[in-house]
C-alpha positions as CSV (number, residue, x, y, z in Angstrom):
1,M,104.3,-46.7,134.3
2,K,106.9,-48.8,136.1
3,R,104.2,-51.3,137.6
4,F,102.8,-51.7,133.9
5,E,106.4,-52.5,132.7
6,A,107.0,-54.8,135.5
7,S,103.8,-56.8,134.7
8,W,104.8,-57.1,131.0
9,G,108.2,-58.3,132.3
10,V,106.5,-61.1,134.4
11,I,104.1,-62.1,131.6
12,L,107.1,-62.4,129.0
13,G,109.1,-64.2,131.3
14,L,106.1,-66.9,132.0
15,G,105.7,-67.0,128.5
16,C,109.4,-67.8,127.8
17,G,109.3,-70.3,130.5
18,L,106.3,-72.2,129.1
19,I,107.7,-72.3,125.6
20,F,111.0,-73.9,127.2
21,L,109.1,-76.3,129.1
22,V,107.1,-77.3,125.9
23,F,110.4,-77.5,124.2
24,M,111.9,-79.9,126.9
25,A,108.8,-82.0,127.0
26,I,108.9,-82.7,123.3
27,V,112.6,-83.4,123.3
28,A,112.2,-85.9,126.4
29,R,108.8,-87.5,125.3
30,G,108.5,-86.8,121.7
31,K,105.1,-87.6,120.1
32,D,103.6,-88.5,123.6
33,A,104.3,-85.0,124.7
34,W,102.9,-83.3,121.8
35,R,99.6,-85.3,122.2
36,G,99.4,-84.2,125.8
37,I,99.9,-80.6,124.7
38,T,97.3,-80.8,122.1
39,W,94.8,-82.4,124.7
40,G,95.1,-85.8,122.9
41,Y,94.4,-84.8,119.3
42,G,97.7,-84.5,117.7
43,R,98.2,-85.0,114.0
44,V,94.9,-87.0,113.6
45,W,92.8,-83.6,114.4
46,W,94.9,-81.6,111.8
47,C,95.0,-84.3,109.2
48,T,91.1,-84.8,109.2
49,T,90.6,-81.1,109.4
50,W,93.2,-79.9,106.9
51,P,94.1,-82.9,104.8
52,E,95.9,-80.6,102.4
53,V,98.6,-79.9,105.1
54,C,98.9,-83.5,106.1
55,R,101.7,-84.7,103.7
56,T,102.7,-88.4,103.6
57,D,105.1,-89.9,100.7
58,R,102.6,-92.6,99.5
59,Q,105.9,-94.2,97.9
60,E,107.3,-94.9,101.3
61,V,104.4,-97.1,102.4
62,K,105.6,-100.7,102.5
63,V,102.3,-102.6,102.9
64,N,100.2,-104.2,100.1
65,F,96.7,-102.8,99.9
66,G,93.6,-104.9,99.5
67,V,89.9,-104.1,99.1
68,Y,86.5,-105.7,99.5
69,D,84.7,-104.0,96.9
70,P,81.3,-105.4,95.9
71,Q,80.4,-102.5,93.6
72,G,83.7,-102.6,91.8
73,S,84.7,-99.1,92.5
74,F,88.6,-100.1,92.8
75,S,88.2,-102.2,89.6
76,K,90.7,-99.9,87.8
77,S,93.0,-99.1,90.8
78,Q,96.7,-100.1,90.1
79,V,97.6,-99.9,93.7
80,V,95.4,-102.7,95.0
81,A,97.0,-106.0,95.4
82,V,94.5,-108.3,97.2
83,E,90.7,-108.8,96.0
84,H,88.7,-109.7,98.7
85,E,85.4,-111.7,99.1
86,Y,83.0,-113.2,101.5
87,V,81.6,-116.7,101.1
88,L,78.8,-117.8,103.5
89,W,78.8,-121.5,103.5
90,D,75.3,-122.1,104.1
91,R,74.5,-120.1,100.7
92,Y,77.5,-121.4,98.8
93,K,76.8,-122.3,95.2
94,E,79.1,-124.3,93.1
95,G,81.2,-122.1,90.5
96,E,81.1,-118.7,92.8
97,I,84.6,-119.1,94.2
98,E,86.0,-120.0,90.7
99,R,84.3,-116.8,89.4
100,F,85.8,-114.7,91.8
101,M,89.3,-116.1,91.6
102,R,89.3,-115.6,87.8
103,L,88.1,-111.9,88.4
104,A,91.0,-111.3,90.7
105,E,93.4,-113.0,88.5
106,E,91.9,-110.6,85.5
107,R,92.8,-107.6,87.8
108,E,96.3,-109.1,88.7
109,R,95.4,-109.4,92.2
110,W,95.7,-112.1,95.0
111,P,92.4,-113.5,96.0
112,M,91.3,-113.3,99.6
113,I,88.3,-115.3,100.8
114,T,86.5,-114.8,104.2
115,V,84.7,-118.0,104.9
116,E,81.8,-117.5,106.9
117,P,80.4,-120.5,108.7
118,W,76.6,-119.5,108.9
119,S,74.1,-122.1,109.5
120,S,70.5,-121.8,107.9
121,K,69.1,-123.1,111.3
122,G,68.9,-120.3,113.9
123,G,70.4,-121.2,117.4
124,E,72.5,-124.2,115.9
125,D,75.8,-125.4,117.3
126,V,77.8,-124.5,114.2
127,L,81.2,-125.3,115.8
128,G,80.0,-128.5,117.3
129,R,78.6,-129.6,113.9
130,V,82.1,-128.5,112.3
131,I,84.1,-130.6,114.7
132,G,81.8,-133.5,114.2
133,G,82.3,-133.6,110.4
134,E,78.7,-132.5,109.3
135,Y,80.2,-129.8,107.3
136,D,83.1,-131.7,105.7
137,G,81.0,-131.9,102.5
138,V,80.8,-128.1,102.3
139,I,84.6,-127.7,103.2
140,D,85.3,-130.2,100.3
141,R,83.4,-128.7,97.8
142,M,84.6,-125.0,98.4
143,C,88.2,-126.1,98.8
144,G,88.1,-128.5,95.9
145,E,86.9,-125.6,93.7
146,I,89.8,-123.4,95.1
147,G,92.2,-126.2,94.3
148,R,91.0,-126.6,90.8
149,V,91.8,-123.0,90.0
150,G,95.3,-123.7,91.3
151,K,96.1,-120.1,92.3
152,P,97.6,-118.7,95.5
153,I,94.9,-117.6,97.8
154,F,94.5,-116.1,101.3
155,L,91.8,-118.1,103.3
156,R,90.2,-116.5,106.4
157,W,87.7,-118.7,108.4
158,G,85.4,-117.5,111.3
159,Q,86.7,-113.8,111.9
160,E,86.4,-112.0,115.0
161,M,85.7,-115.0,117.1
162,E,86.6,-113.3,120.7
163,R,83.7,-110.8,120.3
164,V,81.0,-112.8,121.9
165,T,78.0,-110.6,121.0
166,G,75.4,-113.0,119.6
167,R,76.3,-111.5,116.1
168,Y,78.2,-114.5,114.8
169,P,77.4,-118.2,115.8
170,W,81.1,-119.1,115.7
171,A,82.0,-116.4,118.2
172,V,81.4,-118.2,121.5
173,E,82.9,-118.3,125.2
174,D,84.4,-121.7,124.7
175,G,87.7,-121.0,122.8
176,G,88.8,-124.6,122.7
177,K,85.6,-125.3,120.7
178,Y,86.5,-122.6,118.1
179,V,90.0,-123.9,117.9
180,A,89.0,-127.4,117.1
181,A,86.6,-126.3,114.4
182,Y,89.1,-123.8,112.9
183,R,91.7,-126.8,112.8
184,R,89.5,-129.0,111.2
185,F,88.7,-126.6,108.3
186,V,92.3,-125.9,107.7
187,E,93.2,-129.6,107.8
188,K,90.5,-130.6,105.6
189,C,91.2,-127.6,103.1
190,R,94.8,-128.4,102.8
191,R,93.9,-131.7,101.2
192,W,92.8,-129.8,98.1
193,V,94.5,-126.5,98.1
194,R,98.3,-126.5,97.5
195,E,99.0,-122.7,97.9
196,G,96.6,-121.7,100.7
197,Y,97.7,-118.9,103.2
198,Y,95.5,-119.2,106.2
199,V,94.5,-116.1,107.9
200,W,93.6,-116.4,111.6
201,S,91.7,-113.2,112.2
202,P,90.4,-112.0,115.7
203,A,89.0,-108.4,115.9
204,G,92.1,-107.6,118.1
205,D,90.5,-107.5,121.6
206,K,91.6,-108.6,124.9
207,G,91.1,-112.4,125.5
208,L,92.0,-113.5,121.8
209,E,94.6,-115.7,123.0
210,E,92.0,-118.1,124.2
211,Y,91.2,-118.8,120.4
212,W,94.6,-119.1,119.2
213,P,94.7,-122.4,117.0
214,G,98.3,-123.0,116.8
215,A,101.2,-122.0,114.7
216,D,100.9,-125.0,112.2
217,V,97.6,-123.8,111.0
218,V,98.1,-120.0,110.6
219,D,100.0,-118.3,108.1
220,Y,98.7,-114.6,108.8
221,V,97.1,-113.1,111.7
222,G,94.5,-110.5,110.9
223,V,92.8,-108.0,113.0
224,S,90.3,-105.2,112.3
225,V,90.5,-101.3,112.4
226,Y,87.5,-99.2,112.0
227,E,87.2,-95.6,112.7
228,L,83.7,-94.3,113.6
229,E,84.0,-90.8,114.7
230,E,81.0,-90.6,116.9
231,W,81.7,-93.9,118.8
232,D,85.2,-92.7,119.4
233,R,84.1,-89.6,120.9
234,D,81.6,-91.4,123.1
235,N,84.2,-93.9,124.2
236,F,87.7,-92.1,124.1
237,G,86.8,-88.6,124.1
238,K,88.5,-87.9,120.6
239,I,89.1,-89.3,117.2
240,R,91.5,-91.8,117.2
241,S,94.1,-92.4,114.2
242,F,94.9,-95.7,112.7
243,G,97.9,-96.2,114.6
244,E,96.0,-95.6,118.0
245,I,93.5,-98.2,117.1
246,L,96.0,-100.5,115.9
247,D,98.6,-100.2,118.5
248,A,97.0,-102.5,121.4
249,R,95.9,-105.0,118.7
250,Y,99.3,-105.3,117.3
251,D,100.8,-105.9,120.7
252,R,98.4,-108.8,121.4
253,V,99.3,-110.6,118.3
254,E,102.9,-109.9,117.4
255,K,104.0,-112.5,120.0
256,Y,102.7,-115.2,117.6
257,E,105.7,-114.3,115.2
258,K,103.5,-114.3,111.9
259,P,103.1,-111.8,109.4
260,I,100.0,-109.3,110.3
261,M,97.4,-107.8,108.3
262,V,94.6,-105.5,108.9
263,A,91.9,-107.8,107.3
264,E,89.3,-105.2,107.6
265,M,89.8,-101.4,107.7
266,G,87.1,-98.7,107.2
267,V,86.8,-94.9,107.9
268,A,83.3,-93.3,108.1
269,G,82.6,-89.7,107.5
270,T,82.9,-87.0,105.0
271,A,85.4,-87.5,101.9
272,R,87.5,-84.8,103.6
273,F,87.6,-86.6,106.9
274,Q,88.4,-89.8,105.2
275,R,91.2,-88.6,103.0
276,G,93.0,-86.8,106.0
277,W,92.5,-89.9,108.1
278,I,94.0,-92.1,105.5
279,K,97.0,-90.0,104.7
280,L,97.9,-90.1,108.4
281,A,97.4,-93.9,108.4
282,F,100.1,-94.1,105.4
283,E,102.7,-92.5,107.9
284,E,101.5,-94.7,110.8
285,M,101.8,-98.0,109.1
286,G,105.5,-97.7,109.2
287,N,105.4,-98.1,113.0
288,F,104.4,-101.6,112.8
289,P,107.0,-103.7,111.0
290,M,105.1,-107.1,111.0
291,L,102.3,-105.3,109.1
292,K,102.3,-106.7,105.8
293,T,98.9,-106.0,104.2
294,V,95.9,-103.8,104.8
295,V,92.4,-104.5,103.3
296,Y,89.8,-102.0,103.0
297,F,86.0,-102.7,103.5
298,N,84.4,-100.4,100.9
299,A,80.9,-101.3,101.5
300,M,78.0,-100.6,104.3
301,D,78.3,-102.3,107.4
302,S,75.8,-105.1,108.5
303,E,72.7,-104.2,110.2
304,G,73.2,-104.7,113.9
305,A,77.0,-104.6,113.9
306,W,76.9,-101.5,116.0
307,E,74.7,-100.1,118.7
308,A,71.5,-98.7,117.2
309,K,72.6,-95.1,118.1
310,Y,75.1,-95.2,115.5
311,G,72.9,-96.6,112.9
312,V,74.6,-98.5,110.0
313,P,78.2,-97.1,109.3
314,D,78.9,-96.4,105.5
315,W,82.7,-97.2,104.9
316,H,82.4,-96.5,101.1
317,I,85.6,-94.3,100.1
318,D,87.0,-92.6,97.0
319,S,89.2,-94.9,95.4
320,G,91.8,-92.3,94.6
321,V,92.9,-91.9,98.2
322,F,95.2,-95.0,98.0
323,D,97.0,-93.4,94.7
């Protein structure tokens, strides 16, 4: 009996010691210690598993929300401040920008246009042609249309340029070439648009500094944040939260001392998983003081944007998660 009692005493002592060590680790290291104790999962695991217990005061979120929403799911939302659209200049038709800007005005939202400098000719040196002035006519027509509407607008040109994967013809190894083309677009567009806010928008990866075009042609810096559970588990061994994904990207761009936006955000998965992930994202947004706007990508992704094993991610989300 004494041996049994002694064993329980040892177990109790070890348990108390472990609790004390956990307590001291949390006091000393805060959230970093908690992530270690929970094998790196922390609140993101709890929130995506049980969204009901993950509580965030939506009123405390100090960023503006925007949406790319081609199916109009957010058309009645009262919390969306920015309406986003993509314009491919090889397919641009007179009047489409004005229609979009009028729609944004009806919904009492700021318009944001991502201009993608595609070419109808495969393998063409798009940036070289932009620099050489061959696309000046397209720029004049598009920006002239914006200028005639006469409303403030975010203009984002040639996004995610540092990801040289072959997906975008403007994403090339030669950062200087991209810079010259970006600057030409902004300088030409400014002749027409009085209230244009120009968004330089890398994905947020290492090496983005090679594509920095200069503070005089950038009003906002945009980055991309996407959560695809299978991809994260394959590459990081766990689900990452909004804050974990944004953290390194934010560190790379805050030195430019410009307001920061997440120009594209998406989370794939069940409605329950999405709701919990977004709830935690609301809380984490407060950790990034230069973050002013977050724009959700409410659509299917493009074919080939991800490795074949991940298919084509579906970023559609219930509009109610932002209320």
